[in-house]
N, C-alpha and C positions, 0 to 999 in steps of 0.2 A: 504494500500500500504506500502511496506517495505521502511524504511528510506533511504537506499542507492539508491533505485530506484527513490524515490521522488527527492532526491538531484540531480540526473542525469537528470530526466525529466524536472525539473524546471530550469535546467542549472545554479544552484547555484555552483555545482561542475561539471567539464567537463566530467569525466569518472566515471562509476559505481565502478570500482576497486579502484580508488582514494577515492571515497566516503566511501567505505567499510574500507579502511585503516585508514581514519580519525576517523571513528567510533570506530574501534578496539583500536586506540591509546588514546581514551577518550577525543577527541577534540570536540565532538558534544554532546550537551545537548538538551533534550526536556523537556519543562516545569520545568527547573532547575535541572533535573536528568541526569546523564551521560547515553547515549543511545548506544546500539549496533546496527549494521546494520540491524538486523532482526526485530527490533521493528516496529510495525504497527503505522503509523501516521494517524491523522485525521484532518479535518478542525478545525481551532481554536487553534491548538497546537503552542507553541512558540519554535522556533529553535534557538540555540546559537551555533556558530561555531567559534573556535579559529584558525585564520590564522596567525601564528607567533605571533606578538604582537597585531594584530588587532582582534577585536571581531565583528562578524557579527550576528545581531539579526533580525529575521523575523517571521511573523505570517503566518501560512498556511491558504490560502483563498480558494484554490480549489485543487482537486486531479484529475489527468487525466493520462490515460495510454499512449496516443499518443497526442502530442502537437506540434504546430509549434513554430518557434523562437519567434514570437510576442506573442503567447498564453502563453509561458513560463513565461513571465513577470507578467501575471495575476494570477499565481499560489501562489504568496506570496506577502506580504506587509512588506517592511523594517521598522523596529522600531528604 
């Protein structure tokens, strides 16, 4: 699954276009490397997102194309 789509489906970022912009600006890292929106993510990857001065870190625990609001919380584990 593409990184921007995962961020939207897991509800870490509200919209896919915003997720793509964050990736293009270099604010998103996967396993310590800056990642573009087109990068394929897999379970076990560590995502780091810079929101202003705050750093959000999470591990991908599940991938899903369609997910409910409650199911989105199970797609990642905050570190």
